[in-house]
C-alpha positions, 0 to 999 in steps of 0.5 A: 365444875372445873370448866364453870369455875374457870369461866366464872374466874375469867369473867370476874377478872375481866370485870375487875379490869374494866372497873380498874380502867373506869377508876383510872379515867380522869375528867378535867373540867375546863372553862373558857369564853370560846363559844360557837361565835368566838374565833377560837371555838374550833381551835378548842374543839380540835385541841381537846379532841387531839389531847384526849386521843393522845392521852388515854384515860384523860377526858376534858369537859369543856364549858364555854360562856360568853365574854361578859357572862364568863367574867361574872361566872368565874369571879363568883366561883373564885369568891365562893371556892365552890365547883371550880374547874381544874383549868380555866381561861383568864386574862392576865395582870389584874384579872388573874391577879385577884385570883392569885391573891385569893390563893385560888391558883397553882404556882407554875414555877416548878413546871415552866423550865420544861417549856421555857425554850418554846415559851419565851420568858418575856411572854410570861411577864403579864402572868407573873406576880411577885416574880412567880408564874401563875398562868400559861399565856398562849396568844397576844392581841392588839387593838387594830384599825380595820379599814374598808378601802373601797368605802374610803375611796368613795370619800376620796381617800386612798390611805388610812388618815395619819393625823387626828385632824385628817381622820376627822376630815375623812369622817366628815367626807364619809358622812357626806357620802352617806357612809357611817365612819365607825362601827362599835357596840354601845350595849352595856355588855359591849362597854369593853368595845368602847374602850377599844376607841377611847384607850388608843386616844388616851394612850396617844394623848398622855403617852404609854408610861403615863397611861400605864402608871395611871392603871397601876395607881402610881399616877393620877387620872386627873390629867389634861391629856385624859380630858383631851382624849375624852373630849375627842371621843365625845366629839366623835360621838356627837358628830355621828362618827359612830353608828347611831344604832350602836346602843342596840348592837352587840359586838358580833352584829357590829363586826358582821356589819363591817364585813357586810360593808356598812362601815368604813372603819372597825377598831377592835382586837386583832382576834378578828383577823380570821373572820374579817380576812376570810369573809370581807369581800372588799379591800381591807387594810390594817392600821392604827388610830392617829396620834392625838398629842404628837408631843406625847403619843406615838403612832406606833404606841399600841393597846394590847400584848400577851393576855389570853391565858390558861391557869390551874385551880388549887382545888383541882383533885388532879393538879399534875394532870391539869398542869400538864394539860394546861401547858399542852393546850396553851401550846396547841392554841398558840399555834392553831390560832396563829395559823387560823389568824385568830390571834398572835402567838406567845409560843414559838411559831412555825416560821414556814406557816402560811398566814393571811395578809391581815396576820402579817400586817398585825405582826408588822405592827407588833414588831414595830410597836413603840410600846404596848399597854395592856387593855385597861379592864385587864390591867385593873383589878375586878372592882377597879375595872368595873369603875373604869368601864362605868366611867367609859359608858358614861363618857359615851352616853354624854353623862359625864364631862371630860373634866368630870371623867378625869377628876372622877377616875382620879378620885375613885382609882388613885 
């Protein structure tokens, strides 16, 4: 009987220990846009695996959603306040700001000092609202111009054109050779891709300060420089400088077409460095779009900046664990994406890391940038960004004149 009681007691203690362990295990929900086709997908997979291995008792359940669908999903969840994740990917400034204003995001001021030496304060500015930090930035991106120098050589060019007039002449020469100058997605979900062409034109027509003030609502969009930029953009469309199949193509298809040698140029985010750098079989060079108005624009004015961010929701039942995980993952993402070529780091980078030539070229562009203006649909609030993207789509389709674009934006956003 004593032996039986001892066995039963031992079994009971074991069951109690197992039960206690199960109760202690925490699952953090993480939402992101790192789908399988995203250049950061493997980074997320590796980071989560390492985090779980080094943090016993904590699991991370990662749900990824395509870019535009994600925007709809996270906005709807934030609006309702139901079934929110513990940690979520977000773009900074206006996009994150809407959630901050709604009281859905944890302030990180008390936690940032622990990481300040590795995460420079300058890199956190786009995630600060009224001086308080609400997001952990991990990478920055720039709009860059990828050029297939083999195709340019066929048209008689050994360099990326440096003036808008020379770019137009180069495009005409490419078309004469049967080469499509630019690839871009013209699908409704790809309107942000169109802004990768229009925003550099606007920036290099009105200047960085004026464009920033327009986004911030302190200067009118009804400006002659905006009219000039939209007119130049529409001229590129009308002259077939863009792939005529663009309305039927998604951005992944467009990028692959460039990698396959179909286009001379592809202007998009520097997050494409990894895919283009490893897959393209031709001589790729990196540059910036030429200046439209040399009195106001500078060839080194760039669209982009610190942007990709992780934030923690106020509704999280495990805030402390989620905050620690957000900083840990952001630091991991910054380092891994930098080394893979997917993005530029916000956190202190390994000076001895071996990176691709495209990453080095992007770092040079960033280091020599005259200014950086963040992507328009990220600076603006969600509603304003929707209005903005609608005008961009209309401009591409020719459904609005340059004058009406400027006047309409001025009326609707100022």
